[in-house]
Each structure stands twice: as C-alpha cells, then as structure tokens.
C-alpha positions in Angstrom: 59.4 -16.9 23.7 58.6 -17.9 20.1 59.4 -16.5 16.7 59.4 -13.0 15.2 56.5 -11.4 13.4 56.8 -11.8 9.7 57.6 -8.2 8.9 60.8 -6.1 8.1 64.1 -7.6 7.4 64.0 -11.4 7.1 60.3 -11.6 6.9 60.3 -14.1 4.1 62.3 -16.6 6.2 60.0 -16.0 9.2 56.9 -16.7 7.0 58.5 -20.1 5.8 59.2 -21.0 9.4 55.7 -20.3 10.5 54.2 -22.4 7.6 56.7 -25.2 8.4 55.6 -25.2 12.0 52.0 -25.3 11.0 52.6 -28.1 8.5 54.7 -30.3 10.8 52.0 -29.9 13.5 49.3 -31.0 11.1 51.2 -34.1 10.1 51.1 -35.3 13.6 47.4 -34.9 13.9 44.4 -37.1 12.7 43.1 -36.9 9.1 40.4 -34.3 9.7 42.9 -31.9 11.4 45.5 -32.5 8.6 42.9 -31.5 6.0 41.8 -28.4 7.9 45.4 -27.1 8.4 46.3 -28.0 4.7 43.4 -25.9 3.6 44.5 -23.0 5.8 48.2 -23.3 4.6 47.0 -23.2 0.9 44.8 -20.2 1.6 47.7 -18.4 3.4 50.2 -19.1 0.6 47.8 -17.8 -2.1 45.9 -14.9 -0.4 47.3 -13.8 2.9 48.6 -10.3 3.2 51.4 -10.8 5.7 52.4 -7.1 5.8 49.0 -6.1 6.8 48.2 -9.2 8.8 45.0 -9.6 6.7 43.0 -12.3 5.0 40.1 -10.9 3.0 38.7 -13.6 0.6 35.1 -14.3 -0.1 33.7 -17.7 0.8 32.9 -18.5 -2.9 36.6 -18.1 -3.9 37.8 -20.1 -1.0 35.3 -22.8 -1.8 36.5 -23.0 -5.3 40.2 -23.1 -4.2 39.5 -25.9 -1.6 37.2 -27.8 -4.1 34.4 -27.8 -1.4 31.0 -26.0 -0.9 30.7 -22.8 0.9 29.0 -24.4 3.8 32.2 -26.4 4.4 34.1 -23.1 4.2 32.1 -21.6 6.9 32.3 -24.6 9.1 36.2 -24.9 8.7 36.5 -21.2 9.5 34.5 -21.6 12.6 36.8 -24.5 13.6 39.9 -22.3 13.0 38.4 -19.5 15.0 37.6 -22.1 17.8 41.2 -23.1 17.8 42.2 -19.6 18.2 44.3 -19.6 15.0 42.1 -17.1 13.0 40.6 -13.9 14.6 37.9 -11.6 13.1 39.5 -8.2 12.5 36.6 -6.6 10.8 33.1 -8.1 10.2 31.9 -8.1 6.6 29.1 -5.8 5.8 27.4 -4.2 2.7 29.0 -6.6 0.3 32.4 -6.4 1.9 33.9 -9.7 3.0 35.0 -10.4 6.6 38.7 -9.6 7.2 40.7 -12.2 9.4 44.0 -12.2 10.9 46.3 -14.9 12.3 46.9 -15.2 16.1 50.6 -16.1 15.6 51.2 -16.4 19.4 48.5 -19.1 19.6 49.6 -20.9 16.5 53.2 -21.1 17.7 52.3 -22.2 21.2 50.2 -25.0 19.7 52.9 -26.2 17.3 55.9 -25.6 19.6 56.0 -29.4 20.7 56.7 -30.4 17.0 59.6 -27.9 16.4 62.3 -30.5 17.5 61.0 -32.8 14.7 62.1 -30.3 12.1 65.6 -30.0 13.7 67.3 -28.3 16.6 68.4 -25.4 14.5 64.7 -24.7 13.6 63.6 -25.0 17.3 66.4 -22.6 18.3 65.5 -20.2 15.6 61.9 -20.2 16.6 62.8 -19.4 20.2 65.3 -16.6 19.2 66.1 -13.6 21.3 63.9 -11.3 19.2 60.9 -13.4 20.0 57.2 -12.6 20.6 56.5 -12.0 24.3 55.2 -15.1 26.0 51.9 -13.4 26.5 50.5 -9.9 26.6 47.2 -11.0 28.0 46.5 -10.8 31.7 44.5 -13.9 32.8 41.1 -13.2 33.9 40.1 -14.6 37.4 36.6 -15.8 37.0 34.7 -17.2 40.0 34.7 -20.6 38.5 37.7 -22.6 37.3 38.1 -22.4 33.6 38.4 -25.6 31.5 39.1 -24.9 27.8 36.4 -26.5 25.7 37.1 -29.8 23.9 36.6 -30.1 20.2 36.7 -33.8 20.1 33.1 -34.4 19.3 32.9 -31.8 16.6 29.5 -30.8 17.5 28.1 -27.4 16.8 27.9 -26.7 20.5 31.6 -27.6 21.0 32.7 -25.4 18.2 30.5 -22.5 19.3 31.6 -22.6 23.0 35.3 -22.6 21.9 34.7 -19.5 20.0 32.8 -17.9 22.9 35.6 -19.0 25.3 38.2 -17.1 23.1 36.1 -14.0 23.1 35.2 -13.9 26.8 36.8 -16.5 29.1 35.1 -15.1 32.2 31.5 -15.3 30.8 32.3 -18.8 29.4 33.6 -20.0 32.8 30.8 -18.6 34.8 27.7 -19.4 32.6 28.5 -21.4 29.6 31.1 -24.0 30.8 28.4 -25.7 33.0 25.9 -26.1 30.1 25.5 -29.5 28.4 24.2 -30.2 25.0 20.9 -32.4 25.4 19.9 -32.7 21.8 18.4 -30.9 18.8 15.0 -30.4 17.4 15.2 -29.0 14.0 16.7 -25.6 14.2 16.5 -25.5 18.0 19.4 -26.6 20.2 18.5 -28.0 23.6 20.9 -27.3 26.4 20.8 -28.3 30.2 21.9 -26.0 33.0 22.7 -26.9 36.6 19.9 -25.0 38.1 16.8 -23.0 37.1 18.5 -19.7 38.1 21.4 -20.6 35.7 19.1 -21.5 32.8 17.1 -18.3 33.3 20.2 -16.1 33.3 21.5 -17.6 30.2 18.3 -17.3 28.3 17.7 -13.6 29.5 21.3 -12.3 29.1 23.3 -14.6 26.8 21.0 -16.3 24.3 21.6 -13.8 21.5 25.3 -14.1 21.8 25.1 -17.9 22.0 22.9 -18.2 18.9 25.1 -15.9 16.9 28.1 -18.1 17.6 26.2 -21.3 16.9 25.0 -19.8 13.5 28.7 -19.1 12.7 29.0 -23.0 12.8 25.6 -24.1 11.5 23.3 -21.5 9.9 20.3 -23.9 10.3 20.2 -23.1 14.0 17.6 -20.5 14.8 17.1 -20.8 18.7 18.1 -22.4 21.9 16.3 -23.6 24.9 18.0 -24.0 28.2 16.4 -26.5 30.6 17.3 -27.1 34.3 
C-alpha cells in the first residue's frame, strides 16, 4: 500500500506527489494545522535532503524562514513529532543540529483520505504496485487498550504524551494514558493518577522521560508532580 520512496528513477515525480498529498490534506484542516503543514512544506522544499532522508537545519535559520521566533519553531517541531510526521534520526550535540527524517508511511496513511480530491489518477499512482509495505511494525500487546492521544486541546501534556506514545506505545498504554493534567504551578506540571501505586511508579521510573518530552514542547517546565 501507498507510494514509493522518493529515490532512484522517477524520484522527482514521487517527491511532488508526496508534497501534493501533504498540501491537499492541510487544506482540509483548520487554520492552525494548515499553517503547520505549510511551514513544513516550505522547509522540505528548501532544505530537505531526499536522497539521505535528512533534515538538518538550525532553529535560528528555520525561524528566519518561517518569520517566527525560535520558541515557535521548537513547539511546531514538537507538534510534527507528535503527529508522527517527523522523527529524530540523530540528536544534536556539541554545536551540531538535530537531524530529522520523514516518516513517509505515517504521512501517507494520514493523507490517504484526501487523495481522491486530487484525482483518481493520483490516487491510483499513490497506491501503485511498487508501494511501501502497509506496515513493518509488529503491534505491541500492552496489558491495557491503547487509545492514541488527542492533540485537540494543544496543551503541553497532549503534545508530550503524543511523542511518548510514538516512542513507546506499551509504556504509554500501561502508565501514561491514565494520567490526567490537573494544572500547572509555574514550571511544575501537576498530573493525577488513578491510584497511589500508579503515581509512585510514574514518579520513580518515568519522571525523567516525561519531563524530557515536556521540555521538548515547553522549555519552562522543570518538574512534574503526580497525585492520586
């Protein structure tokens, strides 16, 4: 199912098809989502290395291109990671920028409902015989049923949990899915767990991971407290 990877013979046409799918999808969304995808499309067009599947651009340069501040760039990248469209390939260190790649399978799965709007020939081409496999990921079977996090409220918790879900669905399902955002006191985010044991486990074993994800979204967050 879905389109070829943009490499080798005919790669240019495949790239245009992917960008078309993303643009058509965005135009059917709300204003906030439209702007987010437009920014990504502009960045991909200008700076993405399709052959190496690599986006390595500093936040300052991206902010200048998007005409926003670096804080907005950081938040939008967190949203794109939460959607599963961008993945970290190599974390930045010692002056080197973080390298990102596209999760084409996720992008194409999300945009597939809009392919017919472009035309039946486009939809047929995107579902060609030389397509990406439907999935190469074996679903995990956590002890709790997994519900993909909703990004509707746009809170730091929603964005952070979406990233954590992409990275480790089993841990998310068993320990993070049941947590609820209670409020915030300065740099501390207050969460509520269904039991004292649940709260203790999260604080003891997952707090550092949760805080790191939250700081990807909002660097002012310094700690969490989990109440029961």
